[in-house]
C-alpha positions as CSV (number, residue, x, y, z in Angstrom):
1,M,114.2,132.8,74.0
2,S,116.0,130.7,76.6
3,S,118.8,132.0,78.5
4,S,120.0,128.6,79.7
5,V,123.6,127.7,78.8
6,I,123.0,124.0,79.1
7,P,121.0,122.8,75.8
8,S,117.9,120.9,76.6
9,I,117.9,117.2,76.1
10,P,115.0,115.7,74.0
11,V,112.5,113.7,76.1
12,I,112.9,110.5,74.0
13,L,116.8,110.6,74.7
14,Q,115.9,111.2,78.4
15,L,113.6,108.2,78.5
16,I,116.3,105.9,76.6
17,L,118.9,106.9,79.2
18,L,116.6,106.3,82.1
19,V,115.7,102.8,80.8
20,W,119.3,102.0,80.1
21,S,120.5,103.2,83.5
22,I,117.7,101.3,85.4
23,A,118.4,98.1,83.5
24,W,122.0,98.0,84.3
25,K,121.5,99.2,87.8
26,G,119.0,96.4,88.4
27,I,121.3,93.8,87.0
28,A,124.3,95.0,89.0
29,L,122.3,95.2,92.2
30,W,121.1,91.6,91.8
31,Y,124.6,90.3,91.2
32,G,126.0,92.3,94.1
33,A,123.3,91.1,96.6
34,K,123.6,87.4,95.2
35,N,127.3,87.5,95.7
36,T,127.2,89.1,99.1
37,Q,129.3,92.1,97.9
38,R,127.9,94.6,100.1
39,N,130.4,97.4,99.4
40,W,129.7,97.2,95.7
41,F,125.9,97.0,96.4
42,I,126.0,100.3,98.3
43,V,128.1,102.1,95.9
44,I,126.0,101.0,92.8
45,L,122.7,102.0,94.7
46,V,124.1,105.4,95.6
47,I,126.0,106.5,92.5
48,N,124.2,107.2,89.3
49,S,126.5,106.7,86.4
50,L,124.2,105.9,83.5
51,G,125.2,102.4,83.7
52,I,129.0,102.8,83.4
53,L,129.9,101.7,86.9
54,E,127.3,98.9,86.8
55,I,128.9,97.5,83.6
56,I,132.4,97.8,85.1
57,Y,131.3,95.9,88.1
58,L,129.5,93.1,86.2
59,F,132.2,92.4,83.7
60,R,135.4,93.0,85.8
61,F,134.7,92.9,89.7
62,A,131.8,90.6,90.3
63,K,132.6,87.3,92.1
64,N,130.8,85.6,89.2
65,R,131.6,87.8,86.2
66,L,129.1,88.3,83.6
67,T,130.0,87.3,80.0
68,L,128.6,88.4,76.7
69,G,127.1,85.1,76.4
70,D,125.1,85.5,79.5
71,L,123.4,88.5,77.9
72,K,122.0,86.2,75.2
73,F,119.0,85.4,77.3
74,W,116.9,84.5,74.2
75,K,119.1,81.5,73.3
76,S,118.3,78.3,75.1
77,K,121.2,77.2,77.4
78,A,120.0,73.5,77.1
79,K,121.8,72.3,73.9
């Protein structure tokens, strides 16, 4: 019997959260570096927020804001 107060999180959920967080962090760091927004780059690099801070930065504070249309990478832009 476990005496832990914190319930254990299933491994599959941990992996999903890890992939989610890394994906958003990578996109946000790429935009921060590309747009020379050093302060945002450092904050995003240091703080782990499961993608929440990264999403807020990309859609609200980035110099070239991300749009939902930009996330549709599978659709051809040359139409």
